N, C-alpha and C positions, 0 to 999 in steps of 0.2 A: 503494499500499500504506500502510496505518494505521501511524503509528508503533509502537504497541502490537504489532502483527503483525511488524513489521521487528525489534522488540527481541526478542520471543519466539522468533523464528526464528534470530536469531543466538545467543540464550543456548543454544538447543537444539543449534546447529551446534557451540559450544565445548564443550558436554556430551559430544559424540561423541567428542572427542579428549582429553578429561578422564580423570584416574582414576575408578574407580568410586564413591568416596566423593564426590568433587567433582561427579561427572556428575550425581549425586542432588540435590546443591544447586544445580546450574544449573537442572536441570529444574524444580525446585520454584519458583525464580525466574521461569522461563518461564511456568509456570502462572498465577503471579500477574501476570506483566506481560500476559498475553494477555487478562485482564479489564479491563486498563486501570488497574491500581492505580497504576502509576508514571507515568502519562500527566502532562504537565505541567500540564494543565488539570483533573485529577481532583479530586474533593472528598474524597479519601481522608486526605490529610496537609496540613500548612500548605504543605509544598514538595515534592510526590511525589518529583521526580526527584533532590532533595538526600537525601530518606530512602532511596532506592534506592542512591544512592551510599555513604550511610552504611552501609547493610546489607552491600553489596558488600565494601566496606572491612574490616567486622567479620568477615565470612567468609574474608577473606584472598584476595579476588579483585581484587587491586590494579590489575593490568592492565586488567581489564574495567571497573573503578571509573575509571580514568584515561579510558577511551573516553567514559564518560557525562559525565564533567568537561569533556571537551573539546567537548561539544555533539553529539556523534555521533547521539543519541537524541532531541534535542529535537523538540518539536511543530513541526509544518508551519505555513505561514500558513494553509492550508485548515482544519487542525484548530484554529487559533487563532480564525477567524472562525466555526467552528461553535460553538465555546465562548461566543463574544461574543453569539451570539443565543439560547443555551441559558438556562434560568431562572437558572443561578448566574451565568453573565456578565451577565445583565440586572441581577441584584440588586446584582452589584458595581458596574456602571455607574451605578445609581440613587445610588450612596453617593458618587459623584463630582461636582464641580462641573461645569458645562456646559463651562467652558474645558478642563478636564482631560480630560473625554470627548472633545472636539474633538482635542485634542493627542494623545490615544491611539487616536483613530479608533473610540472605541465609540459607536454609535449606539443610543438608546433605541428599541426596536421599538413600543412603546406605553405 
């Protein structure tokens, strides 16, 4: 299961037991999460998962924010590899020295 799907499902699970007002907010987060907006490697924010944490905290959802901070919804190795092969990942890799690419395990595809 992709991290975005896991995150959206968990937000919806919490929404089921939340007050109606908070349930609507959790559902709104779930919709955004399901698009990949908060994925570690999304091009949506400088640091999407940090943005998500900030928004959760601002909404008063500190327990869920703590789970995010603890890494429960961090990208998987497979998602990292997928990003490394993407145009965004390749653009980032091209900006690094060959030594840094080797250290980080980022290969240029072409």
